[in-house]
N, CA, C and O atoms as a CHARMM CRD file, in Angstrom:
* protein
*
  204
    1    1 MET  N     89.46700 265.75800  16.25500 PROA 1      0.00000
    2    1 MET  CA    88.52900 266.74800  16.36200 PROA 1      0.00000
    3    1 MET  C     87.28000 266.32500  17.38800 PROA 1      0.00000
    4    1 MET  O     86.69900 267.12300  18.12400 PROA 1      0.00000
    5    2 ILE  N     87.01800 265.02000  17.28700 PROA 2      0.00000
    6    2 ILE  CA    85.96000 264.44700  18.03200 PROA 2      0.00000
    7    2 ILE  C     86.59600 264.38900  19.52600 PROA 2      0.00000
    8    2 ILE  O     85.91400 264.80500  20.46200 PROA 2      0.00000
    9    3 ASP  N     87.73000 263.94200  19.72500 PROA 3      0.00000
   10    3 ASP  CA    88.42400 263.71400  21.00000 PROA 3      0.00000
   11    3 ASP  C     88.48500 265.09100  21.66500 PROA 3      0.00000
   12    3 ASP  O     87.96800 265.22400  22.77400 PROA 3      0.00000
   13    4 ASN  N     88.98400 265.95400  21.16000 PROA 4      0.00000
   14    4 ASN  CA    89.01100 267.34800  21.63700 PROA 4      0.00000
   15    4 ASN  C     87.59300 267.89200  22.05700 PROA 4      0.00000
   16    4 ASN  O     87.41900 268.46600  23.13200 PROA 4      0.00000
   17    5 LEU  N     86.79500 267.71900  21.32500 PROA 5      0.00000
   18    5 LEU  CA    85.27000 268.12000  21.43500 PROA 5      0.00000
   19    5 LEU  C     84.91500 267.41100  22.78400 PROA 5      0.00000
   20    5 LEU  O     84.57900 267.97600  23.82500 PROA 5      0.00000
   21    6 GLY  N     85.05300 266.07300  22.57200 PROA 6      0.00000
   22    6 GLY  CA    84.49200 265.35700  23.85800 PROA 6      0.00000
   23    6 GLY  C     85.16300 265.66400  25.20700 PROA 6      0.00000
   24    6 GLY  O     84.55200 265.58600  26.27300 PROA 6      0.00000
   25    7 LEU  N     86.53200 266.03900  25.09400 PROA 7      0.00000
   26    7 LEU  CA    87.27100 266.31100  26.43300 PROA 7      0.00000
   27    7 LEU  C     86.74500 267.88700  26.64100 PROA 7      0.00000
   28    7 LEU  O     86.64000 268.25400  27.81200 PROA 7      0.00000
   29    8 ALA  N     86.47200 268.65800  25.78800 PROA 8      0.00000
   30    8 ALA  CA    86.13600 270.02100  26.32900 PROA 8      0.00000
   31    8 ALA  C     84.68100 269.98200  26.71200 PROA 8      0.00000
   32    8 ALA  O     84.33600 270.85300  27.51000 PROA 8      0.00000
   33    9 LEU  N     83.77000 269.14500  26.29900 PROA 9      0.00000
   34    9 LEU  CA    82.26400 269.22200  26.52600 PROA 9      0.00000
   35    9 LEU  C     82.26800 268.58800  28.08800 PROA 9      0.00000
   36    9 LEU  O     81.63100 269.05000  29.03500 PROA 9      0.00000
   37   10 SER  N     83.05700 267.53700  28.10800 PROA 10     0.00000
   38   10 SER  CA    82.98800 266.81400  29.49200 PROA 10     0.00000
   39   10 SER  C     83.59400 267.68200  30.68500 PROA 10     0.00000
   40   10 SER  O     83.07600 267.80700  31.79400 PROA 10     0.00000
   41   11 HSD  N     84.63700 268.18400  30.30800 PROA 11     0.00000
   42   11 HSD  CA    85.47300 269.12800  31.35400 PROA 11     0.00000
   43   11 HSD  C     84.52000 270.43900  31.58300 PROA 11     0.00000
   44   11 HSD  O     84.54600 270.97200  32.69300 PROA 11     0.00000
   45   12 GLY  N     83.82800 270.87500  30.73700 PROA 12     0.00000
   46   12 GLY  CA    83.22700 271.95500  30.56300 PROA 12     0.00000
   47   12 GLY  C     81.91500 271.79100  31.63800 PROA 12     0.00000
   48   12 GLY  O     81.64000 272.60800  32.51700 PROA 12     0.00000
   49   13 LEU  N     81.29400 270.73200  31.39600 PROA 13     0.00000
   50   13 LEU  CA    80.14500 270.33300  32.24500 PROA 13     0.00000
   51   13 LEU  C     80.64800 270.16600  33.78300 PROA 13     0.00000
   52   13 LEU  O     80.04000 270.69400  34.71300 PROA 13     0.00000
   53   14 ILE  N     81.64900 269.49500  33.93200 PROA 14     0.00000
   54   14 ILE  CA    82.16100 269.34700  35.21200 PROA 14     0.00000
   55   14 ILE  C     82.65200 270.58900  35.82800 PROA 14     0.00000
   56   14 ILE  O     82.64600 270.65300  37.05700 PROA 14     0.00000
   57   15 ILE  N     83.02500 271.46100  35.21800 PROA 15     0.00000
   58   15 ILE  CA    83.21800 272.85400  35.76000 PROA 15     0.00000
   59   15 ILE  C     82.03800 273.68400  36.00700 PROA 15     0.00000
   60   15 ILE  O     81.88100 274.37000  37.01800 PROA 15     0.00000
   61   16 LEU  N     81.30000 273.59700  35.13100 PROA 16     0.00000
   62   16 LEU  CA    79.67800 274.12700  35.48100 PROA 16     0.00000
   63   16 LEU  C     79.11800 273.51600  36.46300 PROA 16     0.00000
   64   16 LEU  O     78.43400 274.24000  37.18700 PROA 16     0.00000
   65   17 ALA  N     79.19800 272.08900  36.81600 PROA 17     0.00000
   66   17 ALA  CA    78.75200 271.53400  38.00200 PROA 17     0.00000
   67   17 ALA  C     79.24400 272.14400  39.29700 PROA 17     0.00000
   68   17 ALA  O     78.53100 272.44200  40.25500 PROA 17     0.00000
   69   18 ALA  N     80.44500 272.27900  39.21100 PROA 18     0.00000
   70   18 ALA  CA    81.32100 272.54400  40.35700 PROA 18     0.00000
   71   18 ALA  C     80.95600 273.96600  40.66900 PROA 18     0.00000
   72   18 ALA  O     80.71900 274.35400  41.81300 PROA 18     0.00000
   73   19 TRP  N     80.92000 274.72000  39.60400 PROA 19     0.00000
   74   19 TRP  CA    80.71300 276.45100  39.91900 PROA 19     0.00000
   75   19 TRP  C     79.24100 276.44400  40.37700 PROA 19     0.00000
   76   19 TRP  O     78.97800 277.32600  41.19500 PROA 19     0.00000
   77   20 ARG  N     78.30900 275.69800  40.05000 PROA 20     0.00000
   78   20 ARG  CA    76.82700 275.88500  40.56000 PROA 20     0.00000
   79   20 ARG  C     76.62800 275.36900  42.08300 PROA 20     0.00000
   80   20 ARG  O     75.79800 275.80800  42.87900 PROA 20     0.00000
   81   21 LEU  N     77.55300 274.36200  42.30700 PROA 21     0.00000
   82   21 LEU  CA    77.49900 273.78400  43.84400 PROA 21     0.00000
   83   21 LEU  C     78.30100 274.81100  44.69200 PROA 21     0.00000
   84   21 LEU  O     77.96300 275.06900  45.84800 PROA 21     0.00000
   85   22 LEU  N     79.33400 275.37100  44.11200 PROA 22     0.00000
   86   22 LEU  CA    80.06500 276.31800  45.12200 PROA 22     0.00000
   87   22 LEU  C     79.29500 277.54900  45.43000 PROA 22     0.00000
   88   22 LEU  O     79.53200 278.22900  46.42900 PROA 22     0.00000
   89   23 TRP  N     78.36000 277.83100  44.55300 PROA 23     0.00000
   90   23 TRP  CA    77.55000 279.28200  44.72400 PROA 23     0.00000
   91   23 TRP  C     76.31800 278.72800  45.17900 PROA 23     0.00000
   92   23 TRP  O     75.32800 279.36200  44.81100 PROA 23     0.00000
   93   24 ARG  N     76.09500 277.65900  45.92000 PROA 24     0.00000
   94   24 ARG  CA    74.58900 277.63700  46.48800 PROA 24     0.00000
   95   24 ARG  C     74.69100 278.27600  47.85300 PROA 24     0.00000
   96   24 ARG  O     75.66200 278.30300  48.61000 PROA 24     0.00000
   97   25 PRO  N     73.22200 278.89300  48.03800 PROA 25     0.00000
   98   25 PRO  CA    72.94300 279.73500  49.42700 PROA 25     0.00000
   99   25 PRO  C     73.37300 278.98000  50.60300 PROA 25     0.00000
  100   25 PRO  O     73.92400 279.45200  51.59700 PROA 25     0.00000
  101   26 ASP  N     72.99900 277.49800  50.34100 PROA 26     0.00000
  102   26 ASP  CA    73.01000 276.87600  51.64700 PROA 26     0.00000
  103   26 ASP  C     74.44400 275.95300  51.96800 PROA 26     0.00000
  104   26 ASP  O     74.57900 275.02600  52.76600 PROA 26     0.00000
  105   27 LEU  N     75.34200 276.50100  51.14000 PROA 27     0.00000
  106   27 LEU  CA    76.52500 275.73900  51.28700 PROA 27     0.00000
  107   27 LEU  C     77.37700 276.06100  52.64100 PROA 27     0.00000
  108   27 LEU  O     78.19700 275.24800  53.06600 PROA 27     0.00000
  109   28 ASN  N     77.13300 277.25800  53.26200 PROA 28     0.00000
  110   28 ASN  CA    77.85700 277.52800  54.39600 PROA 28     0.00000
  111   28 ASN  C     76.78100 277.67900  55.70300 PROA 28     0.00000
  112   28 ASN  O     77.08000 278.21400  56.77100 PROA 28     0.00000
  113   29 ASP  N     75.67400 277.17900  55.42600 PROA 29     0.00000
  114   29 ASP  CA    74.33100 277.01900  56.49400 PROA 29     0.00000
  115   29 ASP  C     74.54200 275.97400  57.29700 PROA 29     0.00000
  116   29 ASP  O     74.50700 274.84000  56.82100 PROA 29     0.00000
  117   30 ASP  N     74.81000 276.19900  58.72700 PROA 30     0.00000
  118   30 ASP  CA    74.76300 275.07600  59.34500 PROA 30     0.00000
  119   30 ASP  C     73.45300 274.67400  59.99400 PROA 30     0.00000
  120   30 ASP  O     73.42700 273.68200  60.72300 PROA 30     0.00000
  121   31 SER  N     72.27300 275.45500  59.74600 PROA 31     0.00000
  122   31 SER  CA    71.10100 275.18500  60.16500 PROA 31     0.00000
  123   31 SER  C     70.50600 274.08300  59.23700 PROA 31     0.00000
  124   31 SER  O     69.64700 273.31600  59.67300 PROA 31     0.00000
  125   32 ALA  N     70.98600 274.00300  57.89900 PROA 32     0.00000
  126   32 ALA  CA    70.69300 272.97700  56.97700 PROA 32     0.00000
  127   32 ALA  C     71.48000 271.75300  57.14200 PROA 32     0.00000
  128   32 ALA  O     72.32800 271.52300  56.28000 PROA 32     0.00000
  129   33 SER  N     71.33000 270.90800  58.14100 PROA 33     0.00000
  130   33 SER  CA    71.85200 269.77300  58.42200 PROA 33     0.00000
  131   33 SER  C     71.30400 268.54100  57.70100 PROA 33     0.00000
  132   33 SER  O     70.11500 268.52800  57.38400 PROA 33     0.00000
  133   34 PRO  N     72.07500 267.53600  57.43100 PROA 34     0.00000
  134   34 PRO  CA    71.65300 266.36400  56.66900 PROA 34     0.00000
  135   34 PRO  C     70.47400 265.84500  57.61800 PROA 34     0.00000
  136   34 PRO  O     70.29300 266.28300  58.75400 PROA 34     0.00000
  137   35 PRO  N     69.67000 264.82600  56.99000 PROA 35     0.00000
  138   35 PRO  CA    68.77800 264.13900  57.97700 PROA 35     0.00000
  139   35 PRO  C     69.35800 263.01100  58.69800 PROA 35     0.00000
  140   35 PRO  O     70.39600 262.51300  58.26300 PROA 35     0.00000
  141   36 ALA  N     68.87800 262.61200  59.61300 PROA 36     0.00000
  142   36 ALA  CA    69.59400 261.43000  60.44400 PROA 36     0.00000
  143   36 ALA  C     69.52400 260.31800  59.56300 PROA 36     0.00000
  144   36 ALA  O     68.68900 260.20000  58.66600 PROA 36     0.00000
  145   37 ALA  N     70.60500 259.33800  59.89800 PROA 37     0.00000
  146   37 ALA  CA    70.79500 258.11000  59.11800 PROA 37     0.00000
  147   37 ALA  C     69.53900 257.22100  58.71300 PROA 37     0.00000
  148   37 ALA  O     69.28500 256.70800  57.62300 PROA 37     0.00000
  149   38 ASP  N     68.69600 257.18000  60.12800 PROA 38     0.00000
  150   38 ASP  CA    67.51300 256.46000  59.86100 PROA 38     0.00000
  151   38 ASP  C     66.37400 256.98700  58.68100 PROA 38     0.00000
  152   38 ASP  O     65.59700 256.31900  57.99900 PROA 38     0.00000
  153   39 GLU  N     66.58800 258.34100  58.73000 PROA 39     0.00000
  154   39 GLU  CA    65.66100 259.08000  57.82300 PROA 39     0.00000
  155   39 GLU  C     66.12400 259.07600  56.38800 PROA 39     0.00000
  156   39 GLU  O     65.35000 259.09600  55.43200 PROA 39     0.00000
  157   40 ALA  N     67.33400 259.05100  56.30900 PROA 40     0.00000
  158   40 ALA  CA    67.89800 259.25000  55.09400 PROA 40     0.00000
  159   40 ALA  C     67.82600 257.90600  54.14900 PROA 40     0.00000
  160   40 ALA  O     67.61100 258.00500  52.94100 PROA 40     0.00000
  161   41 ALA  N     67.99700 256.82300  54.71000 PROA 41     0.00000
  162   41 ALA  CA    67.87900 255.45800  53.89100 PROA 41     0.00000
  163   41 ALA  C     66.59500 254.99400  53.91900 PROA 41     0.00000
  164   41 ALA  O     65.93300 255.09100  54.95200 PROA 41     0.00000
  165   42 PRO  N     66.15500 254.50200  52.92800 PROA 42     0.00000
  166   42 PRO  CA    64.81800 253.89300  52.56400 PROA 42     0.00000
  167   42 PRO  C     64.87600 252.46300  53.28300 PROA 42     0.00000
  168   42 PRO  O     65.97500 251.91400  53.35800 PROA 42     0.00000
  169   43 LYS  N     63.75800 251.84300  53.80800 PROA 43     0.00000
  170   43 LYS  CA    63.54500 250.62800  54.36600 PROA 43     0.00000
  171   43 LYS  C     63.47900 249.47900  53.16400 PROA 43     0.00000
  172   43 LYS  O     62.46700 248.80700  52.96800 PROA 43     0.00000
  173   44 LEU  N     64.53700 249.36800  52.49300 PROA 44     0.00000
  174   44 LEU  CA    64.26100 248.30400  51.30900 PROA 44     0.00000
  175   44 LEU  C     64.28500 246.92000  51.80100 PROA 44     0.00000
  176   44 LEU  O     63.62100 246.07800  51.19500 PROA 44     0.00000
  177   45 TRP  N     65.09600 246.53300  53.00900 PROA 45     0.00000
  178   45 TRP  CA    65.30400 245.21800  53.38200 PROA 45     0.00000
  179   45 TRP  C     64.69800 244.99900  54.68400 PROA 45     0.00000
  180   45 TRP  O     65.06400 245.69200  55.63400 PROA 45     0.00000
  181   46 LYS  N     63.76200 244.05900  54.83100 PROA 46     0.00000
  182   46 LYS  CA    63.27900 243.71800  56.06600 PROA 46     0.00000
  183   46 LYS  C     63.68600 242.26900  56.41400 PROA 46     0.00000
  184   46 LYS  O     63.02100 241.25800  56.18500 PROA 46     0.00000
  185   47 GLY  N     64.78900 242.34000  56.95500 PROA 47     0.00000
  186   47 GLY  CA    65.29500 240.94100  57.37200 PROA 47     0.00000
  187   47 GLY  C     64.82600 240.53300  58.66800 PROA 47     0.00000
  188   47 GLY  O     63.82300 241.09500  59.10800 PROA 47     0.00000
  189   48 ARG  N     65.41900 239.60100  59.38000 PROA 48     0.00000
  190   48 ARG  CA    64.91800 239.19100  60.54300 PROA 48     0.00000
  191   48 ARG  C     65.76400 239.95100  61.58500 PROA 48     0.00000
  192   48 ARG  O     66.93900 240.21900  61.33600 PROA 48     0.00000
  193   49 LYS  N     65.20800 240.28800  62.69800 PROA 49     0.00000
  194   49 LYS  CA    65.95400 241.15000  63.67700 PROA 49     0.00000
  195   49 LYS  C     66.72600 240.46700  64.45200 PROA 49     0.00000
  196   49 LYS  O     67.77900 240.92400  64.89600 PROA 49     0.00000
  197   50 GLY  N     66.26600 239.23400  64.71500 PROA 50     0.00000
  198   50 GLY  CA    67.23100 238.33300  65.88900 PROA 50     0.00000
  199   50 GLY  C     68.42400 237.73400  65.04400 PROA 50     0.00000
  200   50 GLY  O     69.19800 237.00500  65.66400 PROA 50     0.00000
  201   51 ALA  N     68.62400 237.91700  63.93200 PROA 51     0.00000
  202   51 ALA  CA    69.66100 236.87700  63.27000 PROA 51     0.00000
  203   51 ALA  C     70.88200 237.63100  63.28200 PROA 51     0.00000
  204   51 ALA  O     71.91800 237.13500  62.83800 PROA 51     0.00000
């Protein structure tokens, strides 16, 4: 019983997430481009530039 409940719950949540992602209004909007690579990643590593 627990196994079937766990499988149903996990698969149901995956289906719900996919359903919500597919029906987003900006899914097919080309003007909503992702940020550039320099803006997307935070500057966590401050290494030497010449090395």
